VEXDREN-2710 file (C-alpha; in Angstrom, 1 decimal):
% VEXDREN-2710
k/r/px/py/pz
1/UNK/237.7/-77.5/-14.9
2/UNK/235.4/-75.5/-12.6
3/UNK/231.6/-75.1/-12.5
4/UNK/230.6/-71.5/-13.4
5/UNK/228.7/-69.7/-10.7
6/UNK/227.2/-66.2/-10.6
7/UNK/228.6/-64.1/-7.8
8/UNK/226.8/-60.9/-8.5
9/UNK/223.9/-59.8/-10.7
10/UNK/222.8/-56.2/-11.4
11/UNK/221.0/-54.0/-13.9
12/UNK/220.0/-50.4/-14.5
13/UNK/216.4/-49.4/-14.5
14/UNK/214.9/-49.5/-18.0
15/UNK/214.3/-46.3/-19.9
16/UNK/212.0/-45.5/-22.8
17/UNK/214.0/-44.7/-25.9
18/UNK/214.0/-41.1/-27.1
19/UNK/211.9/-39.6/-24.5
20/UNK/212.9/-41.4/-21.3
21/UNK/215.3/-40.6/-18.5
22/UNK/218.2/-42.4/-20.3
23/UNK/217.6/-40.5/-23.6
24/UNK/220.8/-38.5/-23.2
25/UNK/222.9/-41.2/-21.6
26/UNK/225.6/-42.8/-23.8
27/UNK/226.3/-46.5/-24.1
28/UNK/229.8/-45.9/-22.7
29/UNK/228.2/-44.4/-19.5
30/UNK/225.8/-47.3/-19.1
31/UNK/228.5/-49.8/-19.7
32/UNK/230.9/-48.3/-17.1
33/UNK/228.1/-48.0/-14.6
34/UNK/227.0/-51.6/-14.8
35/UNK/230.5/-53.1/-15.0
36/UNK/231.7/-51.0/-12.0
37/UNK/228.7/-52.1/-9.8
38/UNK/228.8/-55.7/-10.9
39/UNK/232.4/-55.9/-9.9
40/UNK/231.8/-54.1/-6.6
41/UNK/228.9/-56.4/-5.7
42/UNK/231.0/-59.5/-6.4
43/UNK/233.5/-58.7/-3.7
44/UNK/236.4/-59.6/-5.9
45/UNK/239.3/-57.2/-6.6
46/UNK/238.8/-55.6/-10.0
47/UNK/242.3/-56.6/-11.2
48/UNK/241.4/-60.3/-10.6
49/UNK/238.8/-60.3/-13.4
50/UNK/240.0/-61.9/-16.6
51/UNK/237.6/-60.3/-19.1
52/UNK/234.5/-58.2/-19.7
53/UNK/232.0/-59.5/-22.3
54/UNK/229.2/-57.2/-23.2
55/UNK/226.6/-57.5/-26.0
56/UNK/225.8/-54.4/-27.9
57/UNK/223.4/-53.8/-30.8
58/UNK/223.3/-51.0/-33.4
59/UNK/225.9/-49.0/-31.5
60/UNK/228.4/-48.4/-34.2
61/UNK/230.6/-51.5/-34.0
62/UNK/232.9/-50.3/-31.2
63/UNK/233.8/-52.3/-28.0
64/UNK/231.9/-51.0/-25.0
65/UNK/233.3/-53.8/-22.8
66/UNK/236.9/-52.7/-23.2
67/UNK/235.9/-49.0/-22.9
68/UNK/234.1/-49.9/-19.6
69/UNK/237.1/-51.8/-18.3
70/UNK/239.4/-48.9/-18.8
71/UNK/236.9/-46.3/-17.6
72/UNK/236.4/-48.2/-14.3
73/UNK/240.1/-48.6/-13.5
74/UNK/240.7/-52.1/-14.9
75/UNK/243.2/-51.4/-17.7
76/UNK/244.7/-54.9/-17.3
77/UNK/241.3/-56.5/-18.0
78/UNK/240.4/-57.1/-21.6
79/UNK/237.0/-56.6/-23.2
80/UNK/235.0/-58.0/-26.1
81/UNK/231.8/-57.0/-27.9
82/UNK/229.2/-59.6/-28.8
83/UNK/226.3/-59.3/-31.2
84/UNK/223.5/-61.9/-31.4
85/UNK/220.9/-59.2/-31.6
86/UNK/218.2/-59.8/-28.9
87/UNK/220.0/-62.8/-27.5
88/UNK/223.4/-61.1/-27.3
89/UNK/223.7/-60.9/-23.6
90/UNK/222.6/-64.5/-23.1
91/UNK/225.4/-65.4/-25.4
92/UNK/227.8/-63.2/-23.4
93/UNK/226.9/-65.1/-20.3
94/UNK/227.2/-68.5/-22.1
95/UNK/230.6/-67.4/-23.4
96/UNK/231.7/-66.5/-19.9
97/UNK/230.5/-69.8/-18.5
98/UNK/232.2/-71.8/-21.2
99/UNK/235.5/-70.0/-20.7
100/UNK/235.4/-70.5/-17.0
101/UNK/234.2/-74.1/-17.2
102/UNK/237.2/-74.9/-19.5
103/UNK/239.6/-73.6/-16.9
104/UNK/241.0/-70.9/-19.1
105/UNK/239.6/-68.0/-17.0
106/UNK/238.6/-67.5/-13.3
107/UNK/236.3/-64.5/-13.3
108/UNK/234.4/-62.6/-16.0
109/UNK/231.8/-59.8/-16.2
110/UNK/229.2/-60.7/-18.8
111/UNK/226.1/-58.9/-19.9
112/UNK/224.8/-56.3/-22.4
113/UNK/224.2/-52.6/-23.0
114/UNK/221.5/-51.0/-25.1
115/UNK/221.6/-47.2/-25.7
116/UNK/219.2/-46.9/-28.6
117/UNK/218.5/-43.2/-27.8
118/UNK/222.2/-42.4/-28.3
119/UNK/222.9/-44.9/-31.1
120/UNK/224.7/-43.5/-34.2
121/UNK/223.0/-43.2/-37.5
122/UNK/224.8/-45.3/-40.1
123/UNK/225.3/-44.4/-43.7
124/UNK/226.5/-46.4/-46.7
125/UNK/227.9/-45.4/-50.0
126/UNK/225.6/-45.8/-53.0
127/UNK/227.2/-48.4/-55.4
128/UNK/228.6/-46.8/-58.5
129/UNK/229.2/-43.4/-56.9
130/UNK/232.2/-42.0/-55.1
131/UNK/230.6/-39.6/-52.7
132/UNK/226.8/-40.3/-52.6
133/UNK/225.6/-41.8/-49.3
134/UNK/222.3/-42.9/-47.9
135/UNK/221.0/-43.9/-44.5
136/UNK/221.7/-47.6/-43.8
137/UNK/220.5/-50.1/-41.4
138/UNK/222.4/-53.4/-41.1
139/UNK/220.2/-56.3/-42.1
140/UNK/219.8/-59.3/-39.8
141/UNK/219.0/-61.7/-42.7
142/UNK/218.2/-61.7/-46.4
143/UNK/215.1/-59.7/-46.9
144/UNK/211.9/-61.4/-48.1
145/UNK/208.1/-60.6/-48.1
146/UNK/207.4/-63.3/-45.5
147/UNK/210.2/-62.1/-43.2
148/UNK/210.9/-58.4/-43.9
149/UNK/214.2/-57.2/-42.4
150/UNK/212.8/-53.9/-41.0
151/UNK/209.4/-55.1/-39.8
152/UNK/209.5/-57.5/-36.8
153/UNK/205.7/-57.1/-36.4
154/UNK/205.4/-59.4/-39.4
155/UNK/208.7/-61.4/-39.1
156/UNK/208.1/-62.2/-35.4
157/UNK/204.8/-61.1/-34.0
158/UNK/202.4/-62.0/-36.8
159/UNK/204.1/-65.1/-38.2
160/UNK/204.2/-66.6/-34.7
161/UNK/200.6/-65.7/-34.0
162/UNK/199.5/-67.3/-37.3
163/UNK/201.5/-70.5/-36.8
164/UNK/200.4/-71.0/-33.2
165/UNK/196.8/-70.0/-33.8
166/UNK/196.9/-67.1/-31.3
167/UNK/194.1/-64.5/-31.3
168/UNK/194.3/-60.8/-30.9
169/UNK/192.4/-61.1/-27.6
170/UNK/194.9/-63.6/-26.2
171/UNK/197.8/-61.3/-27.1
172/UNK/196.2/-58.3/-25.5
173/UNK/195.4/-60.3/-22.4
174/UNK/199.0/-61.4/-22.1
175/UNK/200.2/-57.8/-22.6
176/UNK/197.8/-56.5/-20.0
177/UNK/199.0/-59.1/-17.5
178/UNK/202.6/-58.1/-18.2
179/UNK/201.9/-54.5/-17.2
180/UNK/200.0/-55.6/-14.1
181/UNK/202.8/-57.9/-13.0
182/UNK/205.5/-55.3/-13.7
183/UNK/203.6/-52.6/-11.7
184/UNK/203.0/-55.1/-8.8
185/UNK/206.7/-56.0/-8.8
186/UNK/207.8/-52.3/-8.8
187/UNK/205.4/-51.4/-6.0
188/UNK/206.5/-54.4/-3.9
189/UNK/210.1/-53.4/-4.2
190/UNK/211.1/-56.6/-6.0
191/UNK/213.5/-54.9/-8.3
192/UNK/215.2/-52.7/-5.7
193/UNK/218.1/-55.1/-4.9
194/UNK/218.8/-55.8/-8.6
195/UNK/218.8/-52.2/-9.9
196/UNK/221.8/-49.9/-9.8
197/UNK/220.6/-46.3/-9.2
198/UNK/222.2/-44.0/-11.7
199/UNK/222.9/-40.3/-11.0
200/UNK/222.4/-38.5/-14.3
201/UNK/223.1/-34.9/-15.2
202/UNK/220.4/-33.7/-17.6
203/UNK/220.7/-30.9/-20.2
204/UNK/220.6/-27.7/-18.2
205/UNK/222.6/-29.1/-15.3
206/UNK/219.9/-30.8/-13.1
207/UNK/221.0/-34.0/-11.5
208/UNK/218.4/-36.8/-11.2
209/UNK/218.5/-40.3/-9.9
210/UNK/217.1/-43.1/-12.1
211/UNK/216.2/-46.2/-10.2
212/UNK/212.7/-47.3/-11.3
213/UNK/211.7/-48.8/-14.6
214/UNK/209.7/-46.2/-16.4
215/UNK/208.1/-48.1/-19.3
216/UNK/205.2/-50.0/-17.6
217/UNK/201.9/-48.2/-17.8
218/UNK/199.7/-48.0/-14.7
219/UNK/196.7/-46.8/-16.7
220/UNK/196.7/-49.7/-19.2
221/UNK/193.5/-51.6/-19.4
222/UNK/192.2/-54.4/-21.6
223/UNK/189.8/-51.9/-23.2
224/UNK/192.6/-49.5/-24.1
225/UNK/194.7/-52.4/-25.6
226/UNK/191.7/-53.6/-27.6
227/UNK/191.1/-50.1/-29.0
228/UNK/194.5/-49.8/-30.6
229/UNK/194.8/-50.1/-34.3
230/UNK/196.7/-53.0/-35.8
231/UNK/200.0/-52.1/-37.4
232/UNK/199.1/-53.6/-40.8
233/UNK/195.4/-53.2/-41.5
234/UNK/195.9/-54.2/-45.1
235/UNK/196.8/-57.7/-44.0
236/UNK/193.6/-59.8/-43.4
237/UNK/193.4/-60.8/-39.7
238/UNK/196.5/-59.0/-38.6
239/UNK/196.6/-58.9/-34.8
240/UNK/199.8/-57.0/-33.8
241/UNK/199.5/-53.6/-32.2
242/UNK/201.9/-51.3/-30.4
243/UNK/200.2/-52.6/-27.2
244/UNK/201.0/-56.3/-27.6
245/UNK/204.5/-55.6/-28.8
246/UNK/207.6/-54.8/-26.8
247/UNK/208.9/-51.3/-26.1
248/UNK/212.0/-49.7/-27.6
249/UNK/214.3/-49.1/-24.6
250/UNK/217.6/-48.3/-23.1
251/UNK/219.3/-50.2/-20.2
252/UNK/222.3/-52.2/-19.1
253/UNK/222.6/-55.5/-17.2
254/UNK/225.4/-57.8/-16.2
255/UNK/226.5/-60.7/-14.0
256/UNK/229.9/-61.6/-12.6
257/UNK/230.7/-65.2/-13.4
258/UNK/233.5/-67.1/-11.5
259/UNK/234.7/-70.7/-11.2
260/UNK/233.2/-72.4/-8.1
261/UNK/236.6/-73.3/-6.6
262/UNK/238.0/-69.8/-7.4
263/UNK/235.0/-68.2/-5.7
264/UNK/235.4/-70.3/-2.6
265/UNK/239.1/-69.5/-2.4
266/UNK/238.4/-65.8/-2.7
267/UNK/235.6/-65.9/-0.2
268/UNK/232.9/-65.0/-2.7
269/UNK/229.2/-65.9/-2.2
270/UNK/227.7/-67.8/-5.2
271/UNK/224.2/-66.6/-6.0
272/UNK/223.4/-69.2/-8.7
273/UNK/225.0/-71.9/-10.8
274/UNK/225.0/-71.7/-14.6
275/UNK/223.8/-75.2/-15.6
276/UNK/223.6/-75.0/-19.5
277/UNK/223.4/-72.5/-22.3
278/UNK/222.9/-72.5/-26.1
279/UNK/221.7/-70.8/-29.2
280/UNK/219.5/-72.0/-32.1
281/UNK/218.8/-71.0/-35.7
282/UNK/215.4/-71.1/-37.5
283/UNK/214.1/-69.9/-40.8
284/UNK/213.8/-66.1/-40.5
285/UNK/210.0/-66.3/-41.1
286/UNK/209.8/-68.5/-37.9
287/UNK/212.0/-66.1/-35.9
288/UNK/209.5/-66.1/-33.0
289/UNK/210.2/-69.8/-32.4
290/UNK/214.0/-69.3/-32.0
291/UNK/213.8/-69.1/-28.2
292/UNK/211.7/-72.3/-28.1
293/UNK/214.3/-74.2/-30.1
294/UNK/217.1/-72.8/-27.9
295/UNK/215.3/-73.7/-24.7
296/UNK/214.7/-77.3/-25.9
297/UNK/218.3/-77.6/-26.8
298/UNK/219.5/-76.3/-23.4
299/UNK/217.1/-78.6/-21.5
300/UNK/218.4/-81.6/-23.5
301/UNK/222.0/-80.6/-22.7
302/UNK/221.2/-80.3/-19.0
303/UNK/219.2/-83.6/-18.9
304/UNK/216.1/-81.7/-17.6
305/UNK/212.6/-81.2/-18.8
306/UNK/210.4/-78.1/-19.0
307/UNK/208.5/-79.3/-15.9
308/UNK/211.7/-79.3/-13.9
309/UNK/212.0/-75.5/-14.3
310/UNK/210.7/-73.4/-11.4
311/UNK/210.5/-70.0/-13.2
312/UNK/210.7/-68.9/-16.8
313/UNK/211.7/-65.7/-18.5
314/UNK/210.5/-65.7/-22.1
315/UNK/211.1/-62.3/-23.6
316/UNK/208.0/-60.6/-24.9
317/UNK/209.4/-59.3/-28.2
318/UNK/205.7/-59.7/-29.0
319/UNK/203.0/-61.2/-26.8
320/UNK/202.5/-64.0/-29.3
321/UNK/206.0/-65.3/-28.6
322/UNK/205.7/-66.4/-24.9
323/UNK/202.2/-67.6/-25.6
324/UNK/203.5/-69.9/-28.4
325/UNK/206.3/-71.2/-26.2
326/UNK/204.0/-71.9/-23.3
327/UNK/201.7/-73.9/-25.6
328/UNK/204.6/-75.9/-27.1
329/UNK/206.2/-76.8/-23.8
330/UNK/203.0/-77.1/-21.8
331/UNK/204.0/-74.4/-19.3
332/UNK/202.0/-73.0/-16.5
333/UNK/201.7/-69.4/-17.4
334/UNK/201.9/-68.4/-13.7
335/UNK/205.6/-69.4/-13.8
336/UNK/206.4/-67.3/-16.8
337/UNK/207.4/-63.7/-16.8
338/UNK/206.3/-63.4/-13.2
339/UNK/207.3/-59.7/-13.0
340/UNK/206.5/-58.5/-16.5
341/UNK/208.7/-58.6/-19.6
342/UNK/209.1/-56.8/-23.0
343/UNK/205.5/-55.6/-23.3
344/UNK/205.7/-53.8/-20.0
345/UNK/209.3/-53.5/-18.7
346/UNK/210.5/-53.0/-22.2
347/UNK/213.0/-54.7/-24.5
348/UNK/216.5/-53.0/-24.4
349/UNK/217.7/-55.4/-27.1
350/UNK/221.3/-56.2/-26.2
351/UNK/220.6/-56.0/-22.4
352/UNK/217.4/-58.0/-22.3
353/UNK/218.9/-61.4/-21.8
354/UNK/221.1/-60.4/-19.0
355/UNK/218.2/-58.5/-17.4
356/UNK/216.2/-61.7/-17.5
357/UNK/219.0/-63.6/-15.8
358/UNK/219.4/-60.9/-13.1
359/UNK/215.7/-61.0/-12.3
360/UNK/215.7/-64.8/-12.2
361/UNK/218.6/-64.9/-9.8
362/UNK/217.0/-62.4/-7.4
363/UNK/213.5/-63.9/-7.6
364/UNK/214.6/-67.5/-7.2
365/UNK/216.6/-66.6/-4.1
366/UNK/213.6/-64.8/-2.8
367/UNK/211.5/-68.0/-3.3
368/UNK/214.1/-70.3/-1.8
369/UNK/215.7/-71.6/-4.9
370/UNK/215.0/-73.8/-8.0
371/UNK/215.8/-73.8/-11.7
372/UNK/215.4/-70.7/-13.9
373/UNK/215.3/-70.5/-17.7
374/UNK/215.8/-67.4/-19.7
375/UNK/214.9/-67.8/-23.4
376/UNK/214.3/-65.4/-26.3
377/UNK/214.1/-65.2/-30.0
378/UNK/216.6/-63.0/-31.9
379/UNK/217.1/-61.2/-35.1
380/UNK/218.0/-63.1/-38.2
381/UNK/216.0/-66.2/-37.2
382/UNK/217.9/-67.1/-34.0
383/UNK/217.3/-67.9/-30.4
384/UNK/219.2/-68.1/-27.1
385/UNK/218.7/-69.7/-23.7
386/UNK/220.5/-70.0/-20.4
387/UNK/219.5/-72.4/-17.5
388/UNK/220.5/-71.5/-14.0
389/UNK/220.0/-73.1/-10.6
390/UNK/219.7/-71.2/-7.3
END
């Protein structure tokens, strides 16, 4: 058995779905780009990798990991697709760590890809007909009024705010801080080392380089956030707006995971250790608390407490989620989402977990080390978390 270590960590810049720089970029292109760069940065020969594990969400049920392996000249390396919705790429990293820790594998690329802009539209045959089809969206859980399948502003944002007693003002303040921190991180060049610049050919033939997250808004103010209409004015007290919710985004992120002994033998430089990982299930109406349950499970498995963790990434699916987790665990908010999160950087669903790990690795190394926890809620009433040490 060998302790799993991260030997490279990279991501693309995050695009805004539909109208952003990645709007015409396929999931296959994003997958190939992130796998190729993650392998290159590791310093390990491509053929020595055992597997590629990539999360994908709402991309037609293919296997972007295998496609990327072949496209990047690694036909002998297998690939598998993972879907745990928002927590998919945290699961990918956990699966890689488990496989390596068991001694079955030596090196794996693990992460996730989200190409919502280029995602296929699904259709389903109408029961009782032979050729009548309607648009279809795969449900994450049995639909109910308290946890509607297609409206996460209720299932996650509002339900979490209600249970934790979080006000509209508190959510707007968190979202504003998220934008401020993201812009500060961009301007300070904190993301430069972790981002893979992409050369993209746009319709018409122009070639552009994409290397800066485009979703954070420099002109956001508390006053602007407070002026936004709530998404459900018919619900008394409803406090969720487009401003205190995450964006809809495109991106890819991945890490190369290897066994510690294997890494030493190959002359690779470990960037971080993967200490513990796990997933949790909650009632769909309590979806926003899935990341909390997963984090508590992972801390228990590692024999650590929340106070031991130096930095936290708690995905801002909605601003109410990290606020609720901070209150439950007694966290210092200054140690949480230090460079922004879903409300500002955006939430490229299948890539967000890996993006969080990539950012934690680079920031902890910048600060001289410590423990880092990435935790997030996920569709269907789930959560995922990964604990690393630098």
